[in-house]
N, C-alpha and C positions, 0 to 999 in steps of 0.2 A: 540427531536431527537428520531425517532423510531430506537429501540434497537433491531436489528436483526444480525443474523452473516454474513450477507453480507456488512452490515455498519460497524461491528467491525473489519473485515477484512480490510476494508479501511483506518482504524485508525491505524493500525499496520505498523510500519516502521523499517526499518533496519538501525540501529546506532550501529558502532563498531562492527559489525559482530554479532549483538544480535537483535532479534525480540523484540521492545519496544513499549509502548504506552504513549502517550503525558498526564501529569498529567491533563490539561484542558479538556481533552475528556474523559479521567475517571470521572472526577469530575463531568461533565455534565451527564455521564450516570448514575452516584451514586445519582444523585440530591443533590448535595453540591457545595459549592463556592470552586474554586480553591484554596485560601488560606487556607480554611478550610482543605482540603485534605492535602496540604504541610506542615500545622501547625501539623496535626497527625503524619507525617513522622518524622519531628523534634522532637516531644514529644516520640517518640518511637524508637529511634536510634538503640537499638538493634535488633528490628524486621526487620529493613531495612538497611543491610550492603550494601557495594558498588556493588555488584553483584546483587542486587534486586532492586537497584534504582540508576540512574547517573543523574548529572546534564549536560545538553548540554553547549558546549564551543560555544563561539560567531561565530566560522567559522561552526560549525556542525549547529546551529541556521541557519544562512543564507544560507548554502547548502539545507537544508531541506525547507526553506521558498520558494527558488525559485524552487523547485522540485515540491512542493505537495501544491495545491490550498487549500485543507482542512487544512493542516498544517499552510499556511499563516495566513487565519482566525483565527485560534486558538491562535496565540502570536501576533498579531498586535500590540496591546496596551499594552504590559507585560513590567512591569518595571524590572522584574528580569529574569534571564535565566529559561527556563522550565526544570522542571523534566522529566524524563522517566523510564518507570517501565519496567523491563524486566517480564517474565511469572510468577518467583517466586514472585516478587516484587506484582504483580496484586493478586495472590493467599494471600500474607501476608495481603493486605489489607482487604479482608473477614473477618479476626480476629480482625481488629481495627474498621472497619466500619460494625457495626453489625444490619443496618436494613434490612428488607424485601427485598427491592429494591437492596440494596447492594449485597446481598446473590444472587438473582435473575440474576444479572447482571453477577457478578462473576462466575456463572456457564456456562452462555452463552459464556464468553470470554474464560475461560478455554477450553470449547469444541472447539472455533475457534483455540485456539493456537495448541490443540491435531491436529486438522485436517489439519492444515498448516505444522505441523510436518509430519503427516504421508503424505502428498503431497510429501513434499521436501525428505522424507527418502524410497520413493519407491524403486524398485528393482535397478535402474540406476538413479541418479539425472538427472534433464533436463541440469544442466550446463554440466555434464560429456558426455550427449549424443550431445551436440552441440559443445564442445570440439572435440569429436572423428570425428563429421560430417566435422568439419573445417579441421582436419588433414588427413581426407579421409579414416580413417580405420572402418567406416561401411561398412558392406557388401553391403547395399542398395544405398551406395553414387552414384554409376552409373545409378541405376534406379531413382534415385531423378534427377540427372541431366537429363536424357532420357526425365522424364515426364514435366521438365520445358521447355525442348527444345521442345516439342510436343506442350505444350499451347503457347508457342511465336510463334511458325509457325502458330498454327490455328488464333491467334490475327492478326498476319501479313495478313494472308488471308481475315479474316473479315474487316480488314481495307482496303484492296483494293476494296472489293466487295460491301462496304458501299457505296451509292451512296453520291456525295458531296449536301450539301445544297445548295439552289438556292441563286443567289446573291441577288435578290430582292425579299425578302420576308417579311411578316407582323411580325414586332418586338414585343414579349412581355414583360412586364415589365414597369417599370418607365423610362420614356424619360430623357436621363442624357443633362442636359442643357450647359454643360461646353464649 
């Protein structure tokens, strides 16, 4: 796996209103087996309280499995329910996994979490803007409606002006023998 901020962002899920990362994804990035990573957690319970690491329920696992292709592949043949690490849990892993790769990966992950936090806490969150737009409280709602109306009118004109394809034309592609 190429460890880049963009790849890390794809491996962050929202579970129980928390941004978390899957144990097997972290293990792969750190270059250790998932069972070794989870064994480290069990051996250091004081370092990993319930707000740092959580174990998925069966329903959560099924929901995530159906939503994300990357998640589906990560847990396909797992015997046990996966663990998910919050930002603090990932930070704590750096104190337990002390290899150069673990430190390098942790720095990238922390930067990615900070980037996401900054994005979500901008002046006004995207969710707030969408809610205001749906309620019609934004000043530019009328302008947005006007722009959409213009776009659809122009599409209608293009549709009328576009000449139809000739009925007897040479087909391109594989001939269907059904």
